[in-house]
KEGU-308400 format. One record per residue (C-alpha): residue number from 1; residue in one letter; chain; x, y, z. Coordinates in pm, whole numbers, plus 50000, padded with zeros to 5 digits. Layout:
N
<node NUM,A,A,<X,Y,Z>>,
...
END
This chain:
375
<node 1,M,A,<49989,50001,50021>>,
<node 2,I,A,<50127,50321,49896>>,
<node 3,V,A,<49983,50623,50124>>,
<node 4,I,A,<49967,50988,49977>>,
<node 5,V,A,<49926,51234,50224>>,
<node 6,G,A,<49755,51548,50085>>,
<node 7,G,A,<49445,51532,49817>>,
<node 8,G,A,<49526,51828,49613>>,
<node 9,V,A,<49651,51766,49258>>,
<node 10,T,A,<50006,51673,49301>>,
<node 11,G,A,<49865,51402,49529>>,
<node 12,L,A,<49601,51312,49318>>,
<node 13,S,A,<49832,51301,48985>>,
<node 14,T,A,<50048,51082,49190>>,
<node 15,A,A,<49787,50841,49292>>,
<node 16,F,A,<49677,50867,48905>>,
<node 17,W,A,<49986,50733,48819>>,
<node 18,L,A,<50046,50481,49067>>,
<node 19,S,A,<49721,50289,49045>>,
<node 20,R,A,<49727,50300,48665>>,
<node 21,Q,A,<50024,50084,48709>>,
<node 22,G,A,<49830,49869,48925>>,
<node 23,H,A,<50002,49998,49261>>,
<node 24,P,A,<49750,50010,49572>>,
<node 25,V,A,<49696,50387,49684>>,
<node 26,T,A,<49498,50538,49956>>,
<node 27,V,A,<49501,50896,49963>>,
<node 28,V,A,<49444,51084,50284>>,
<node 29,E,A,<49311,51421,50291>>,
<node 30,K,A,<49245,51646,50603>>,
<node 31,G,A,<48949,51858,50463>>,
<node 32,I,A,<48832,51835,50074>>,
<node 33,L,A,<49009,51731,49798>>,
<node 34,G,A,<49152,52032,49600>>,
<node 35,W,A,<49016,52273,49851>>,
<node 36,E,A,<49342,52477,49919>>,
<node 37,A,A,<49562,52604,49641>>,
<node 38,S,A,<49455,52298,49397>>,
<node 39,G,A,<49135,52449,49319>>,
<node 40,R,A,<49196,52806,49379>>,
<node 41,N,A,<49401,52925,49103>>,
<node 42,G,A,<49433,53085,48762>>,
<node 43,G,A,<49449,52760,48609>>,
<node 44,G,A,<49730,52796,48412>>,
<node 45,C,A,<49996,52536,48234>>,
<node 46,T,A,<50285,52654,48106>>,
<node 47,H,A,<50616,52634,48323>>,
<node 48,P,A,<50891,52675,48099>>,
<node 49,Y,A,<51149,52735,48352>>,
<node 50,S,A,<51047,52344,48489>>,
<node 51,P,A,<51274,52040,48436>>,
<node 52,L,A,<50907,51906,48378>>,
<node 53,F,A,<50801,52173,48143>>,
<node 54,R,A,<50869,51941,47805>>,
<node 55,E,A,<50622,51680,47980>>,
<node 56,E,A,<50398,51906,48078>>,
<node 57,Q,A,<50363,52031,47758>>,
<node 58,R,A,<50344,51673,47607>>,
<node 59,L,A,<50089,51543,47837>>,
<node 60,W,A,<49831,51803,47906>>,
<node 61,P,A,<49632,51765,47547>>,
<node 62,M,A,<49588,51371,47637>>,
<node 63,M,A,<49475,51410,48000>>,
<node 64,D,A,<49066,51479,47932>>,
<node 65,E,A,<49140,51095,47765>>,
<node 66,M,A,<49372,50998,48025>>,
<node 67,L,A,<49110,51079,48291>>,
<node 68,G,A,<48810,50999,48148>>,
<node 69,H,A,<48639,51377,48269>>,
<node 70,P,A,<48651,51697,48115>>,
<node 71,T,A,<48959,51952,48261>>,
<node 72,E,A,<48834,52226,48029>>,
<node 73,W,A,<49248,52207,47877>>,
<node 74,R,A,<49260,52477,47622>>,
<node 75,P,A,<49584,52546,47426>>,
<node 76,F,A,<49816,52852,47434>>,
<node 77,R,A,<49870,53172,47644>>,
<node 78,I,A,<49874,53527,47538>>,
<node 79,K,A,<50079,53798,47770>>,
<node 80,V,A,<49980,54145,47801>>,
<node 81,A,A,<50238,54395,47865>>,
<node 82,L,A,<50137,54745,47996>>,
<node 83,D,A,<50522,54923,48001>>,
<node 84,E,A,<50841,54815,47854>>,
<node 85,G,A,<50927,54664,48207>>,
<node 86,Q,A,<50723,54437,48175>>,
<node 87,L,A,<50751,54380,47821>>,
<node 88,D,A,<51110,54283,47918>>,
<node 89,R,A,<50998,54023,48209>>,
<node 90,L,A,<50762,53870,47948>>,
<node 91,W,A,<51063,53793,47706>>,
<node 92,K,A,<51296,53630,47967>>,
<node 93,S,A,<51047,53402,48071>>,
<node 94,T,A,<50935,53350,47670>>,
<node 95,R,A,<51316,53298,47577>>,
<node 96,L,A,<51309,53007,47836>>,
<node 97,A,A,<51031,52833,47609>>,
<node 98,T,A,<51162,52923,47256>>,
<node 99,D,A,<51526,52822,47370>>,
<node 100,Q,A,<51373,52453,47362>>,
<node 101,G,A,<51216,52500,47042>>,
<node 102,F,A,<50868,52582,47128>>,
<node 103,A,A,<50722,52898,46931>>,
<node 104,A,A,<50601,53244,47020>>,
<node 105,E,A,<50531,53582,46837>>,
<node 106,A,A,<50562,53920,46914>>,
<node 107,L,A,<50239,54097,46945>>,
<node 108,D,A,<50174,54528,46832>>,
<node 109,R,A,<49918,54689,46968>>,
<node 110,A,A,<49674,54610,46682>>,
<node 111,Q,A,<49713,54252,46673>>,
<node 112,L,A,<49662,54262,47088>>,
<node 113,R,A,<49322,54455,47017>>,
<node 114,E,A,<49227,54219,46762>>,
<node 115,L,A,<49263,53911,46977>>,
<node 116,C,A,<49120,54096,47268>>,
<node 117,P,A,<48927,54431,47241>>,
<node 118,W,A,<48942,54463,47597>>,
<node 119,V,A,<49264,54585,47634>>,
<node 120,G,A,<49305,54963,47612>>,
<node 121,P,A,<49561,55237,47475>>,
<node 122,A,A,<49802,55148,47806>>,
<node 123,A,A,<49899,54815,47610>>,
<node 124,I,A,<50213,54862,47461>>,
<node 125,G,A,<50231,54476,47313>>,
<node 126,G,A,<50198,54158,47416>>,
<node 127,I,A,<50358,53820,47318>>,
<node 128,F,A,<50175,53481,47163>>,
<node 129,W,A,<50302,53167,47316>>,
<node 130,R,A,<50203,52913,47084>>,
<node 131,Y,A,<50253,52656,47401>>,
<node 132,G,A,<50136,52622,47742>>,
<node 133,G,A,<49755,52624,47828>>,
<node 134,H,A,<49516,52672,48086>>,
<node 135,A,A,<49224,52444,48279>>,
<node 136,N,A,<48981,52422,48533>>,
<node 137,P,A,<49111,52372,48826>>,
<node 138,Q,A,<48802,52262,48989>>,
<node 139,R,A,<48736,51996,48737>>,
<node 140,T,A,<49081,51889,48686>>,
<node 141,S,A,<49058,51801,49069>>,
<node 142,Q,A,<48772,51609,49062>>,
<node 143,A,A,<48915,51446,48738>>,
<node 144,Y,A,<49189,51294,48919>>,
<node 145,A,A,<49011,51201,49202>>,
<node 146,W,A,<48742,51035,48988>>,
<node 147,A,A,<49010,50822,48815>>,
<node 148,V,A,<49209,50713,49102>>,
<node 149,E,A,<48884,50562,49212>>,
<node 150,R,A,<48816,50385,48926>>,
<node 151,Q,A,<49160,50233,48880>>,
<node 152,G,A,<49076,50090,49266>>,
<node 153,G,A,<49232,50358,49462>>,
<node 154,R,A,<49064,50494,49799>>,
<node 155,I,A,<49047,50841,49899>>,
<node 156,L,A,<48987,50926,50291>>,
<node 157,Q,A,<48846,51295,50299>>,
<node 158,H,A,<48828,51488,50635>>,
<node 159,T,A,<49101,51246,50779>>,
<node 160,T,A,<49406,51432,50942>>,
<node 161,V,A,<49746,51262,50910>>,
<node 162,T,A,<49921,51301,51283>>,
<node 163,G,A,<50271,51124,51231>>,
<node 164,L,A,<50423,50828,51062>>,
<node 165,R,A,<50506,50507,51254>>,
<node 166,L,A,<50892,50418,51215>>,
<node 167,A,A,<51111,50088,51207>>,
<node 168,G,A,<51442,50001,51062>>,
<node 169,G,A,<51480,50299,50857>>,
<node 170,R,A,<51159,50240,50706>>,
<node 171,A,A,<50807,50412,50729>>,
<node 172,V,A,<50547,50089,50800>>,
<node 173,A,A,<50253,50330,50879>>,
<node 174,V,A,<50091,50653,50842>>,
<node 175,E,A,<49883,50762,51162>>,
<node 176,T,A,<49574,50965,51104>>,
<node 177,S,A,<49233,51085,51303>>,
<node 178,A,A,<49101,50777,51156>>,
<node 179,G,A,<49341,50556,51271>>,
<node 180,E,A,<49683,50377,51163>>,
<node 181,I,A,<49701,50266,50777>>,
<node 182,G,A,<49993,50023,50709>>,
<node 183,C,A,<50217,50135,50437>>,
<node 184,D,A,<50480,50043,50177>>,
<node 185,A,A,<50585,50334,50089>>,
<node 186,V,A,<50465,50737,50145>>,
<node 187,V,A,<50434,51045,50014>>,
<node 188,L,A,<50402,51385,50156>>,
<node 189,A,A,<50235,51593,49920>>,
<node 190,A,A,<50015,51807,50214>>,
<node 191,G,A,<50111,52188,50102>>,
<node 192,P,A,<50243,52412,50356>>,
<node 193,H,A,<50162,52113,50615>>,
<node 194,T,A,<50419,51908,50462>>,
<node 195,A,A,<50708,52077,50664>>,
<node 196,Q,A,<50505,52001,50971>>,
<node 197,L,A,<50490,51620,50905>>,
<node 198,A,A,<50873,51614,50780>>,
<node 199,E,A,<50984,51801,51128>>,
<node 200,R,A,<50824,51503,51336>>,
<node 201,F,A,<51084,51246,51221>>,
<node 202,G,A,<51372,51483,51152>>,
<node 203,H,A,<51354,51633,50815>>,
<node 204,R,A,<51347,52049,50767>>,
<node 205,I,A,<51131,52102,50454>>,
<node 206,P,A,<51150,52508,50458>>,
<node 207,V,A,<50804,52642,50313>>,
<node 208,A,A,<50625,52970,50401>>,
<node 209,P,A,<50269,52947,50363>>,
<node 210,A,A,<50082,53248,50198>>,
<node 211,R,A,<49703,53332,50135>>,
<node 212,A,A,<49594,53234,49723>>,
<node 213,E,A,<49305,53397,49618>>,
<node 214,I,A,<49093,53405,49295>>,
<node 215,M,A,<48808,53647,49173>>,
<node 216,V,A,<48537,53628,48929>>,
<node 217,T,A,<48354,53838,48729>>,
<node 218,E,A,<48029,53778,48527>>,
<node 219,P,A,<48022,53611,48190>>,
<node 220,L,A,<48155,53817,47918>>,
<node 221,P,A,<48158,53725,47540>>,
<node 222,L,A,<48392,53438,47444>>,
<node 223,L,A,<48718,53528,47326>>,
<node 224,A,A,<48877,53311,47064>>,
<node 225,H,A,<49167,53254,47321>>,
<node 226,G,A,<49048,53280,47654>>,
<node 227,G,A,<49434,53259,47832>>,
<node 228,I,A,<49533,53562,47863>>,
<node 229,D,A,<49695,53751,48143>>,
<node 230,G,A,<49947,54007,48270>>,
<node 231,N,A,<50001,54315,48513>>,
<node 232,G,A,<50118,54068,48754>>,
<node 233,L,A,<49786,53864,48711>>,
<node 234,Y,A,<49757,53498,48667>>,
<node 235,G,A,<49404,53347,48544>>,
<node 236,R,A,<49183,53290,48221>>,
<node 237,Q,A,<48860,53300,48092>>,
<node 238,T,A,<48609,53030,48173>>,
<node 239,L,A,<48405,52834,47907>>,
<node 240,R,A,<48108,53021,48049>>,
<node 241,G,A,<48265,53394,47994>>,
<node 242,N,A,<48366,53479,48359>>,
<node 243,L,A,<48679,53629,48407>>,
<node 244,A,A,<48915,53408,48682>>,
<node 245,Y,A,<49206,53601,48779>>,
<node 246,G,A,<49454,53608,49076>>,
<node 247,G,A,<49830,53684,49194>>,
<node 248,G,A,<49995,53854,49442>>,
<node 249,P,A,<50093,54025,49644>>,
<node 250,H,A,<50131,53730,49883>>,
<node 251,E,A,<50016,53795,50261>>,
<node 252,W,A,<50230,53558,50481>>,
<node 253,L,A,<50088,53308,50709>>,
<node 254,D,A,<50159,53161,51012>>,
<node 255,L,A,<50005,52781,51034>>,
<node 256,D,A,<49814,52708,51347>>,
<node 257,G,A,<49850,52295,51384>>,
<node 258,D,A,<49685,52128,51142>>,
<node 259,A,A,<49412,52421,51092>>,
<node 260,T,A,<49380,52605,50792>>,
<node 261,P,A,<49363,53012,50815>>,
<node 262,R,A,<49077,53206,50698>>,
<node 263,A,A,<49075,53186,50310>>,
<node 264,V,A,<48927,53532,50203>>,
<node 265,N,A,<49130,53890,50223>>,
<node 266,T,A,<48918,54144,50086>>,
<node 267,P,A,<49195,54404,50032>>,
<node 268,V,A,<49427,54140,49827>>,
<node 269,V,A,<49063,54134,49608>>,
<node 270,A,A,<49078,54502,49543>>,
<node 271,S,A,<49438,54496,49381>>,
<node 272,L,A,<49346,54220,49161>>,
<node 273,A,A,<49014,54414,49092>>,
<node 274,R,A,<49253,54733,49022>>,
<node 275,R,A,<49498,54572,48795>>,
<node 276,L,A,<49237,54356,48610>>,
<node 277,A,A,<49077,54697,48495>>,
<node 278,E,A,<49395,54828,48431>>,
<node 279,M,A,<49480,54560,48188>>,
<node 280,F,A,<49100,54514,48043>>,
<node 281,P,A,<48978,54876,48072>>,
<node 282,G,A,<48711,54758,47822>>,
<node 283,A,A,<48581,54484,48073>>,
<node 284,A,A,<48596,54695,48370>>,
<node 285,H,A,<48229,54721,48401>>,
<node 286,A,A,<48206,54372,48490>>,
<node 287,R,A,<48088,54253,48801>>,
<node 288,V,A,<48292,54073,49030>>,
<node 289,I,A,<48033,53781,49149>>,
<node 290,R,A,<48281,53586,49366>>,
<node 291,S,A,<48617,53555,49528>>,
<node 292,W,A,<48788,53253,49711>>,
<node 293,G,A,<49097,53199,49900>>,
<node 294,G,A,<49331,52897,49953>>,
<node 295,I,A,<49664,52813,50121>>,
<node 296,I,A,<50005,52792,49862>>,
<node 297,E,A,<50319,52732,50009>>,
<node 298,N,A,<50666,52876,49898>>,
<node 299,T,A,<51016,52719,49962>>,
<node 300,P,A,<51303,52988,49955>>,
<node 301,D,A,<51413,52935,49583>>,
<node 302,G,A,<51076,52943,49448>>,
<node 303,R,A,<51143,52575,49305>>,
<node 304,P,A,<50984,52246,49406>>,
<node 305,I,A,<51112,51989,49607>>,
<node 306,L,A,<51056,51646,49483>>,
<node 307,D,A,<51305,51371,49671>>,
<node 308,R,A,<51284,51099,49806>>,
<node 309,L,A,<51469,51075,50121>>,
<node 310,T,A,<51733,50846,50240>>,
<node 311,D,A,<51593,50783,50610>>,
<node 312,P,A,<51296,50667,50625>>,
<node 313,D,A,<51402,50528,50271>>,
<node 314,N,A,<51062,50474,50153>>,
<node 315,V,A,<50938,50854,50184>>,
<node 316,V,A,<50911,51079,49901>>,
<node 317,V,A,<50843,51444,49987>>,
<node 318,A,A,<50676,51667,49712>>,
<node 319,T,A,<50587,52046,49786>>,
<node 320,M,A,<50572,52226,49455>>,
<node 321,S,A,<50587,52583,49570>>,
<node 322,S,A,<50270,52727,49451>>,
<node 323,V,A,<50312,52599,49062>>,
<node 324,G,A,<50146,52241,49139>>,
<node 325,F,A,<49850,52280,48944>>,
<node 326,G,A,<49998,52313,48590>>,
<node 327,L,A,<50293,52085,48641>>,
<node 328,S,A,<50044,51816,48796>>,
<node 329,P,A,<50020,51554,48504>>,
<node 330,A,A,<50426,51576,48468>>,
<node 331,S,A,<50500,51634,48865>>,
<node 332,G,A,<50269,51325,48944>>,
<node 333,R,A,<50425,51090,48697>>,
<node 334,A,A,<50770,51167,48817>>,
<node 335,I,A,<50659,51106,49173>>,
<node 336,A,A,<50516,50798,49111>>,
<node 337,Q,A,<50886,50697,48952>>,
<node 338,L,A,<51040,50828,49273>>,
<node 339,V,A,<50811,50587,49435>>,
<node 340,A,A,<50809,50261,49212>>,
<node 341,Q,A,<51153,50278,49096>>,
<node 342,G,A,<51398,50555,49313>>,
<node 343,A,A,<51444,50818,48986>>,
<node 344,C,A,<51257,51017,48714>>,
<node 345,D,A,<51368,50890,48358>>,
<node 346,F,A,<51226,51174,48193>>,
<node 347,A,A,<51342,51484,48358>>,
<node 348,D,A,<51660,51547,48567>>,
<node 349,L,A,<51525,51619,48934>>,
<node 350,S,A,<51857,51667,49141>>,
<node 351,Q,A,<51817,52050,49151>>,
<node 352,L,A,<51506,51972,49282>>,
<node 353,K,A,<51655,51787,49606>>,
<node 354,A,A,<51575,51912,49961>>,
<node 355,A,A,<51930,51899,50047>>,
<node 356,R,A,<52003,52223,49875>>,
<node 357,F,A,<51868,52395,50157>>,
<node 358,G,A,<52128,52231,50375>>,
<node 359,N,A,<52275,52562,50505>>,
<node 360,L,A,<51982,52784,50492>>,
<node 361,P,A,<51994,53031,50779>>,
<node 362,L,A,<51705,52908,51074>>,
<node 363,D,A,<51531,53284,51014>>,
<node 364,W,A,<51516,53260,50633>>,
<node 365,R,A,<51147,53395,50623>>,
<node 366,A,A,<51243,53691,50814>>,
<node 367,R,A,<51564,53771,50601>>,
<node 368,Q,A,<51345,53721,50317>>,
<node 369,G,A,<51078,53945,50442>>,
<node 370,W,A,<50823,53649,50421>>,
<node 371,E,A,<50690,53614,50791>>,
<node 372,A,A,<50302,53667,50904>>,
<node 373,L,A,<50196,54041,50956>>,
<node 374,P,A,<50034,54047,51366>>,
<node 375,L,A,<49682,54049,51402>>,
END
């Protein structure tokens, strides 16, 4: 039995790949599947700086068929720049993909307005990424879960993991609020709670929790390409026509045991609405009809930790540092290989090991200004 701690898309995708290969799996989630970052993000599927990028791009067009349920995946992304600094940063990101053989093209103001009539005169241009895409986080999370169960996997919601029972340098059982679950291997994919769980058996996984929020407008006429963002925002137009967008600044949090902090923070939503109106003045009349929040985790260097530990030697740590959704098809496959065969054979994960933080100061959050503000 392989026990996966955490029912976000990283844990669910790992369970999907393992159960697809015939391994018995149990996913243990303290709340509701996809209730934190996995179901509460912009839905982007474009991460050219990741060693999993090529696999991400290969797998997303296949996921609806593989999962047997719709993810609402759509290809391509359009990036909007409101000033030269934004445009320069967009091209730096773009070159990470074009250097790998992916195609992109510059858009002048007129071309940008043709693709998205909501942009205004403040937009100086943009870039059309003929790679990447976006999907529906809620539908995707549920699609993974249904596929896991169809393949024989078990999912336990509202079940809190309290620790691991170790023997002979291995994890032999996962301790939960519903009792022990015997195991042959464990995947810790519990978002910001991964650090607390790993600390209980002597491993330091440095992550800083933060609030992630999305605001949603009333439906608007559908664009030909709904994956358009910029101005510090990420998001998409849904198939119903809503604009669903999120973005910083982060509100840094401290976790209180196993509890999840309050989700919604109105000042952040106000910032999202302002920047969306700046990017799309032609849609500034649209009413915001709802918003929701979740919790994300961030490592000190912003990159995931994907690592099979040596003590205990049957535990894999997987924390995606805020990019878990888009990379989930590829990261789940990679983690499944770390569990089943000890290494990933399609991507070099050597730079994602936890050991890179071996000399990290204990006060690293304070040094980076990532500490929670007092209430």
